[in-house]
C-alpha positions as CSV (number, residue, x, y, z in Angstrom):
1,M,11.5,-28.6,-38.4
2,R,8.2,-28.7,-36.6
3,R,5.3,-26.5,-37.6
4,T,5.5,-24.1,-34.7
5,A,3.0,-21.3,-34.6
6,I,3.6,-17.8,-33.1
7,Y,0.6,-16.0,-31.8
8,R,1.3,-12.2,-31.8
9,D,-0.6,-9.1,-32.5
10,E,0.2,-5.4,-32.2
11,F,-3.1,-5.0,-30.3
12,F,-1.5,-6.5,-27.2
13,L,0.6,-3.4,-26.9
14,Q,-2.6,-1.4,-26.4
15,H,-2.9,-2.7,-22.8
16,Q,-1.3,0.1,-20.8
17,P,-1.1,-0.4,-17.1
18,G,0.6,3.0,-16.6
19,Y,4.0,4.7,-16.4
20,G,6.6,2.7,-14.5
21,H,4.4,-0.5,-14.3
22,P,6.6,-3.6,-14.8
23,E,4.0,-5.3,-17.0
24,S,4.6,-2.8,-19.9
25,P,4.1,-3.1,-23.7
26,D,7.9,-3.2,-24.0
27,R,7.8,-6.8,-22.8
28,L,6.3,-7.9,-26.1
29,R,7.9,-5.2,-28.2
30,V,11.4,-6.5,-27.6
31,I,10.3,-10.1,-28.6
32,Y,8.4,-8.9,-31.7
33,E,11.4,-6.8,-32.8
34,A,13.8,-9.8,-32.4
35,L,11.5,-12.0,-34.4
36,D,11.3,-9.3,-37.2
37,K,15.1,-9.0,-37.4
38,D,16.4,-10.6,-40.5
39,G,13.1,-12.3,-41.1
40,L,13.5,-14.7,-38.2
41,G,9.8,-14.9,-37.6
42,D,9.2,-16.1,-41.2
43,R,10.3,-19.6,-40.2
44,F,7.1,-19.9,-38.0
45,V,3.4,-20.2,-38.8
46,R,1.5,-16.9,-38.1
47,P,-2.2,-17.9,-37.7
48,Q,-5.0,-15.4,-37.8
49,F,-7.1,-15.4,-34.6
50,G,-9.8,-13.4,-32.9
51,P,-10.9,-12.6,-29.3
52,A,-12.7,-15.0,-27.0
53,D,-16.2,-14.0,-26.3
54,A,-17.9,-13.7,-22.9
55,D,-19.4,-17.2,-23.1
56,V,-15.8,-18.6,-23.4
57,L,-14.5,-16.4,-20.5
58,R,-17.3,-17.6,-18.3
59,L,-16.1,-21.2,-18.7
60,N,-13.6,-20.3,-15.9
61,H,-14.7,-16.9,-14.6
62,S,-17.8,-15.6,-12.9
63,A,-20.2,-13.4,-14.8
64,A,-19.5,-10.7,-12.3
65,L,-15.8,-10.6,-13.0
66,V,-16.3,-10.6,-16.8
67,A,-18.8,-7.7,-16.4
68,R,-16.4,-5.8,-14.1
69,V,-13.5,-6.1,-16.5
70,A,-15.6,-5.4,-19.5
71,A,-16.9,-2.2,-17.9
72,T,-13.4,-0.7,-17.9
73,Q,-13.4,-0.6,-21.7
74,G,-12.9,2.9,-23.0
75,H,-11.8,4.3,-19.6
76,E,-8.2,5.3,-18.8
77,T,-6.2,4.0,-16.0
78,I,-8.4,2.1,-13.7
79,A,-6.9,0.1,-10.8
80,L,-8.6,-3.3,-10.2
81,D,-6.3,-3.8,-7.3
82,A,-3.0,-2.4,-6.1
83,D,-1.0,-4.2,-8.8
84,T,-3.6,-4.7,-11.6
85,H,-4.2,-1.6,-13.7
86,V,-6.1,-1.3,-16.9
87,S,-6.5,1.2,-19.7
88,A,-9.1,1.8,-22.4
89,R,-8.2,-1.2,-24.6
90,S,-7.1,-3.6,-21.9
91,H,-10.3,-5.7,-21.8
92,E,-10.1,-6.2,-25.6
93,A,-6.4,-7.2,-25.3
94,A,-7.3,-9.7,-22.6
95,C,-10.1,-11.2,-24.7
96,L,-7.6,-11.5,-27.6
97,A,-5.0,-13.2,-25.4
98,V,-7.5,-15.9,-24.4
99,G,-8.6,-16.2,-28.0
100,A,-5.0,-16.9,-29.0
101,L,-4.7,-19.9,-26.7
102,V,-8.1,-21.3,-27.8
103,D,-7.2,-20.9,-31.5
104,G,-3.8,-22.5,-30.9
105,I,-5.3,-25.6,-29.2
106,R,-7.9,-25.9,-31.9
107,R,-5.3,-25.8,-34.7
108,I,-3.0,-28.3,-32.8
109,F,-5.9,-30.8,-32.6
110,A,-6.9,-30.1,-36.2
111,G,-3.4,-31.1,-37.3
112,E,-2.6,-27.6,-38.8
113,I,0.3,-27.0,-36.5
114,D,2.5,-29.1,-34.2
115,N,2.9,-26.7,-31.3
116,A,2.6,-23.0,-30.5
117,F,3.9,-20.1,-28.4
118,C,1.3,-17.4,-27.5
119,L,3.2,-14.1,-27.2
120,V,0.3,-12.3,-25.5
121,R,-0.5,-9.9,-22.7
122,P,-1.9,-9.3,-20.2
123,P,-0.7,-12.5,-18.5
124,G,-3.2,-14.7,-16.8
125,H,-2.2,-17.3,-14.1
126,H,-3.0,-15.1,-11.1
127,A,-6.6,-14.4,-12.2
128,E,-9.0,-16.2,-10.1
129,Q,-12.6,-17.2,-10.9
130,E,-13.9,-14.1,-9.1
131,N,-10.9,-11.8,-9.2
132,A,-8.4,-10.1,-11.4
133,M,-5.1,-9.8,-9.7
134,G,-1.3,-9.8,-10.1
135,F,-1.3,-8.0,-13.4
136,C,-3.8,-10.6,-14.8
137,L,-7.4,-9.9,-15.9
138,Y,-8.5,-13.4,-17.2
139,N,-6.7,-16.7,-16.6
140,N,-5.7,-17.4,-20.2
141,V,-4.4,-20.9,-19.6
142,A,-7.3,-21.9,-17.4
143,V,-10.0,-20.6,-19.8
144,A,-8.3,-22.4,-22.7
145,A,-8.1,-25.7,-20.7
146,R,-11.8,-25.4,-19.9
147,W,-12.6,-24.7,-23.6
148,A,-10.6,-27.8,-24.6
149,M,-12.5,-29.9,-22.1
150,R,-15.9,-28.7,-23.4
151,E,-15.2,-28.5,-27.1
152,L,-12.7,-31.3,-27.6
153,G,-13.8,-33.6,-24.8
154,L,-10.4,-33.8,-23.2
155,K,-10.1,-35.7,-20.0
156,R,-6.5,-35.2,-19.1
157,I,-4.7,-31.8,-19.5
158,M,-1.4,-31.0,-17.8
159,I,-0.5,-27.4,-17.0
160,V,3.2,-26.8,-16.2
161,D,3.9,-23.4,-14.6
162,W,7.5,-22.2,-14.3
163,D,6.8,-18.6,-13.5
164,L,8.6,-17.1,-10.5
165,H,5.2,-16.6,-8.9
166,H,2.7,-19.3,-8.0
167,G,-0.3,-19.5,-10.3
168,N,-2.9,-19.2,-7.6
169,G,-5.7,-18.7,-10.1
170,T,-4.8,-21.8,-12.1
171,Q,-4.5,-23.9,-9.0
172,E,-7.9,-22.6,-7.7
173,S,-9.6,-23.4,-11.0
174,F,-8.7,-27.1,-10.9
175,H,-7.8,-28.0,-7.4
176,D,-10.8,-30.3,-6.9
177,M,-10.7,-32.2,-10.2
178,K,-8.5,-34.8,-11.9
179,E,-9.1,-33.7,-15.5
180,V,-6.4,-31.1,-15.1
181,L,-3.1,-31.7,-13.4
182,Y,-1.4,-28.5,-12.3
183,L,2.4,-28.6,-11.6
184,S,4.1,-25.4,-10.5
185,T,7.7,-24.4,-9.6
186,H,7.9,-21.0,-7.9
187,K,9.5,-18.9,-5.2
188,Y,7.9,-19.4,-1.8
189,P,7.0,-17.6,0.4
190,Y,6.4,-14.8,-2.1
191,Y,3.5,-13.2,-3.9
192,P,0.7,-14.4,-3.9
193,G,1.4,-16.5,-0.8
194,T,0.0,-19.7,-2.2
195,G,1.8,-22.8,-3.5
196,A,3.0,-24.6,-0.4
197,A,4.2,-28.1,-1.0
198,L,1.3,-29.6,1.0
199,E,-1.2,-27.9,-1.3
200,N,-1.9,-31.0,-3.5
201,G,-5.5,-30.8,-4.3
202,M,-8.7,-32.0,-2.7
203,D,-11.5,-34.4,-3.2
204,K,-11.3,-35.9,-6.7
205,G,-8.4,-33.6,-7.4
206,E,-6.1,-34.9,-4.6
207,G,-2.7,-35.5,-6.0
208,Y,-3.4,-33.6,-9.2
209,T,-1.8,-30.4,-7.9
210,V,2.0,-30.6,-7.5
211,N,3.9,-27.7,-6.0
212,V,7.6,-27.2,-5.8
213,P,8.1,-24.1,-3.6
214,L,11.7,-22.8,-3.9
215,P,13.5,-20.5,-1.6
216,G,15.1,-18.4,-4.3
217,G,18.5,-18.3,-6.0
218,Q,18.0,-21.5,-8.0
219,G,19.5,-21.7,-11.5
220,D,19.8,-23.9,-14.5
221,L,21.0,-27.0,-12.7
222,E,18.3,-27.0,-10.0
223,Y,15.5,-26.4,-12.5
224,A,16.9,-29.1,-14.8
225,R,16.8,-31.6,-12.0
226,I,13.2,-30.6,-11.2
227,F,12.2,-31.3,-14.8
228,N,14.3,-34.5,-15.1
229,E,13.2,-36.1,-11.9
230,L,9.7,-34.8,-11.3
231,V,8.0,-33.0,-14.1
232,V,8.7,-35.5,-16.9
233,P,8.0,-38.6,-14.7
234,V,4.6,-37.1,-13.6
235,A,3.8,-36.4,-17.3
236,R,4.5,-40.0,-18.2
237,A,2.4,-41.3,-15.3
238,Y,-0.5,-38.9,-16.0
239,Q,-0.5,-39.4,-19.8
240,P,-2.1,-36.0,-20.6
241,E,-3.8,-35.5,-24.0
242,L,-2.4,-31.9,-24.1
243,I,0.3,-30.1,-22.3
244,L,0.1,-26.4,-21.6
245,I,2.9,-24.3,-20.2
246,S,2.6,-21.0,-18.3
247,C,6.0,-19.6,-19.2
248,G,7.4,-16.9,-16.9
249,F,10.8,-15.5,-17.7
250,D,10.9,-13.8,-14.3
251,I,12.9,-16.8,-13.2
252,C,15.8,-15.5,-15.3
253,K,19.0,-14.0,-13.9
254,G,18.6,-10.3,-13.5
255,D,14.8,-10.0,-13.3
256,P,13.9,-7.0,-11.1
257,L,11.1,-8.9,-9.4
258,G,13.0,-12.1,-8.5
259,D,16.4,-13.6,-7.6
260,M,16.4,-16.8,-9.6
261,Q,19.5,-17.5,-11.8
262,V,18.1,-19.3,-14.8
263,T,19.8,-18.5,-18.2
264,P,18.5,-19.1,-21.7
265,D,20.2,-22.5,-21.5
266,G,17.9,-23.4,-18.6
267,I,14.8,-22.2,-20.4
268,A,15.8,-24.2,-23.5
269,W,16.3,-27.3,-21.4
270,M,13.0,-27.1,-19.7
271,T,11.3,-26.5,-23.0
272,R,13.2,-29.4,-24.6
273,K,12.1,-31.8,-21.8
274,M,8.4,-30.7,-22.3
275,V,8.7,-31.1,-26.1
276,E,10.1,-34.6,-25.5
277,A,7.4,-35.5,-23.0
278,A,4.6,-34.2,-25.3
279,A,6.0,-36.3,-28.1
280,E,6.0,-39.4,-25.9
281,V,2.6,-39.0,-24.2
282,C,0.3,-36.9,-26.4
283,G,1.5,-36.8,-30.0
284,G,3.5,-33.6,-29.4
285,R,0.5,-31.5,-28.5
286,L,2.1,-28.6,-26.6
287,L,1.2,-25.0,-26.2
288,V,3.2,-22.4,-24.4
289,T,1.9,-19.0,-23.2
290,L,3.7,-16.0,-21.9
291,E,3.2,-15.1,-18.2
292,G,5.8,-12.9,-16.4
293,G,9.3,-11.7,-17.1
294,Y,10.4,-8.1,-16.6
295,Y,14.1,-8.0,-17.6
296,L,13.8,-7.3,-21.2
297,N,17.1,-8.9,-22.4
298,A,16.2,-12.1,-20.6
299,L,12.7,-12.0,-21.8
300,R,13.8,-11.7,-25.4
301,N,16.5,-14.3,-25.2
302,G,14.3,-16.7,-23.2
303,A,11.5,-16.4,-25.8
304,L,13.9,-17.2,-28.6
305,A,15.2,-20.2,-26.7
306,V,11.7,-21.5,-26.3
307,L,11.0,-21.1,-30.0
308,A,14.2,-22.8,-31.0
309,E,13.2,-25.8,-28.9
310,L,9.6,-25.8,-30.1
311,S,10.7,-25.7,-33.7
312,G,13.5,-28.3,-33.2
313,E,16.1,-26.2,-35.0
314,P,18.8,-23.8,-33.6
315,I,18.2,-20.1,-34.3
316,A,21.3,-18.9,-36.3
317,G,22.9,-15.8,-35.1
318,W,21.3,-15.6,-31.6
319,P,23.0,-16.7,-28.3
320,V,20.1,-18.9,-27.3
321,N,21.1,-22.3,-28.7
322,L,21.7,-25.0,-26.2
323,S,25.1,-26.6,-26.7
324,A,25.6,-30.3,-26.6
325,E,28.0,-29.9,-23.7
326,K,25.5,-27.9,-21.6
327,A,22.7,-30.2,-22.5
328,E,24.8,-33.2,-21.2
329,Q,25.5,-31.3,-18.0
330,L,21.8,-30.5,-17.5
331,A,20.8,-34.1,-18.2
332,K,23.1,-35.4,-15.5
333,T,22.7,-32.8,-12.8
334,K,22.3,-33.8,-9.2
335,A,22.4,-30.3,-7.9
336,P,21.2,-30.1,-4.3
337,C,17.6,-29.0,-4.1
338,P,15.9,-29.8,-0.8
339,A,12.6,-28.3,-2.1
340,L,12.6,-30.9,-4.9
341,D,13.5,-33.7,-2.5
342,Y,10.5,-32.8,-0.4
343,A,8.2,-32.4,-3.4
344,L,9.3,-35.8,-4.7
345,L,8.5,-37.4,-1.3
346,L,5.0,-35.9,-1.4
347,A,4.4,-36.7,-5.1
348,R,5.3,-40.4,-4.6
349,E,2.1,-40.8,-2.6
350,F,0.3,-40.4,-6.0
351,W,2.7,-40.8,-8.8
352,P,5.6,-43.3,-9.7
353,V,8.4,-40.7,-9.6
């Protein structure tokens, strides 16, 4: 069993976007309750961690954005845009979310843990350097990557984003540099409108952005093929020192914001492939952070599937364990996926896939 850390805190429930908003505290509450049932969470490491300060946030965001979000502290129900609402404690929760990722990376490189799942909110991958948007205040994964580059001297970080929506903020943060390779699978065209296949970076970063824009309706077999034939080969070619995953469960069947058909088996397979890739290329250094996902049952079961694969042991009593038969099917899939075929064609200009 690997030393898998869970980053959780009741304070994340203090972020209250408002009645009826899909990014509600219940998203974490259902996961936390599942982990507390029968002491399930006791099998994981529970580190203590604190919030990121403004200096860390400014590694990826403008001082103006940090000041704007910080100014909402103590005020009820402020809309930063049509989708992104904050409450009195939202800024503090957002700082704590970034702090969780930073602490997880620090502990992974210190050898205290093998990998981690940051069960945090608000999510982050839509937040741009100048703008909060898409339910996101700060770009958790982008700030953490910048911190790892500055504090640990990392030269190659891979960010894999399987959220339903394209991580425009993450792509924007690193599109002109080779120190971070960003690979995203997402529905397109869909919010936020970015992530076309031809968006592959610029200047020194050309080829270090890989997008797989999907039309919708894809399930376990298609996603497994994407990871088998594109994501893992790109990781092998890039040889990252750290792999970060923006994990969105809004690709799961039944999500109210999407029409993808991924089940916990598919989530488990994608996680397993990234665990294997990390073991092969970077000593197992892998950190997962929660992004979207709005169907609570799928969110809970998907999170447990991720944790089972990170830890390397099935979770007894939960319907999230990938069977040998399903794993064999996913390993061999050749499900038709024209978007992948095109992405492979483009990626071959830069990577041996």
